[in-house]
C-alpha positions in Angstrom: 0.0 0.0 0.0 1.4 3.4 -1.0 1.7 6.5 1.1 -0.1 9.5 -0.2 -0.2 13.2 0.3 -3.0 15.7 -0.5 -4.0 19.2 0.4 -6.9 19.1 2.8 -9.0 21.3 5.1 -9.7 20.3 8.7 -13.4 20.7 8.8 -14.1 19.4 12.3 -12.8 17.7 15.4 -14.7 16.0 18.2 -13.6 14.6 21.5 -14.2 10.9 22.3 -14.8 9.3 25.7 -11.4 7.6 25.7 -9.6 11.0 25.4 -8.9 10.7 21.7 -10.1 13.0 18.9 -12.2 12.2 15.8 -11.0 14.3 12.9 -12.8 15.2 9.7 -11.0 16.5 6.6 -12.2 17.7 3.2 -10.0 17.2 0.1 -10.2 18.9 -3.3 -11.8 17.0 -6.1 -10.1 13.7 -6.6 -9.9 11.4 -9.6 -11.0 7.8 -9.2 -7.6 6.4 -8.5 -6.9 9.0 -5.8 -10.3 8.2 -4.2 -9.6 4.5 -4.2 -6.1 5.1 -2.6 -7.7 7.0 0.2 -10.7 4.7 0.7 -8.3 1.7 0.9 -6.8 3.3 4.1 -10.1 3.2 6.0 -9.6 1.1 9.1 -5.8 1.0 8.8 -3.4 2.4 11.4 -1.8 5.5 9.8 0.8 8.1 10.6 -0.7 11.5 10.1 1.3 14.7 9.5 -0.8 17.8 9.7 1.1 20.8 8.4 -0.2 24.3 7.4 0.3 24.6 3.6 0.5 28.4 3.4 3.0 29.1 6.2 6.2 27.7 7.6 5.6 25.7 10.8 8.0 26.6 13.6 8.4 23.1 14.7 6.8 19.6 14.9 4.7 18.4 17.8 4.9 14.7 17.9 2.3 12.7 19.7 3.9 9.8 21.5 0.8 7.7 21.9 0.6 4.1 20.6 -2.6 3.5 18.7 -3.6 -0.1 18.2 -7.1 0.3 17.1 -9.8 -0.9 19.4 -9.0 -1.7 23.0 -9.3 -5.4 24.0 -12.5 -4.8 25.9 -14.0 -3.1 22.9 -13.0 -6.0 20.7 -14.5 -8.5 23.1 -17.8 -6.5 23.2 -18.0 -6.4 19.4 -17.4 -10.1 19.1 -20.0 -10.8 21.8 -22.4 -8.7 19.9 -21.8 -10.8 16.7 -22.3 -13.9 18.7 -25.6 -12.5 20.2 -26.9 -11.7 16.7 -26.1 -15.2 15.5 -27.8 -16.8 18.5 -30.8 -14.4 18.3 -31.4 -15.4 14.6 -31.4 -19.1 15.6 -33.7 -18.7 18.7 -37.2 -17.6 19.3 -36.4 -16.7 22.9 -33.7 -14.0 22.2 -32.7 -11.8 25.1 -31.6 -8.2 24.7 -27.9 -7.7 24.1 -27.1 -6.1 27.5 -28.5 -9.1 29.4 -26.6 -11.5 27.1 -23.4 -9.4 27.4 -23.5 -9.3 31.2 -24.2 -13.0 31.5 -21.2 -13.8 29.2 -18.9 -11.5 31.1 -20.0 -13.0 34.4 -19.3 -16.5 33.1 -15.8 -15.4 32.0 -15.1 -13.8 35.3 -16.2 -17.0 37.2 -13.9 -19.1 34.9 -10.9 -16.9 35.6 -11.7 -16.9 39.4 -11.4 -20.7 39.3 -7.8 -20.3 38.0 -6.8 -18.3 41.1 -4.8 -19.9 43.8 -6.7 -19.7 47.1 -4.8 -17.6 49.7 
């Protein structure tokens, strides 16, 4: 996958619960190949350089945070949601997701507790 560069305008930023930011950019009109190159990057871990185009930046502020995508707890919740949907489709007695999620998490907690050495 190739790196790419394009002029852009930062059109918005929003804070997230985990302390990160969601950023929105607008590009100039792009040809089909350029659009495909950008769309292929969706969901990928990227290194982003934001630099004003019309002025010389006095320095570079480097954010030293490691970004690995979703946190493990978010990944587990997403996978449990997929499992809940599968089981809901196969059953007439489907429970809501929150009930299902709490029951699964409690079963995992109990399983780990069994591995602890009594003190």
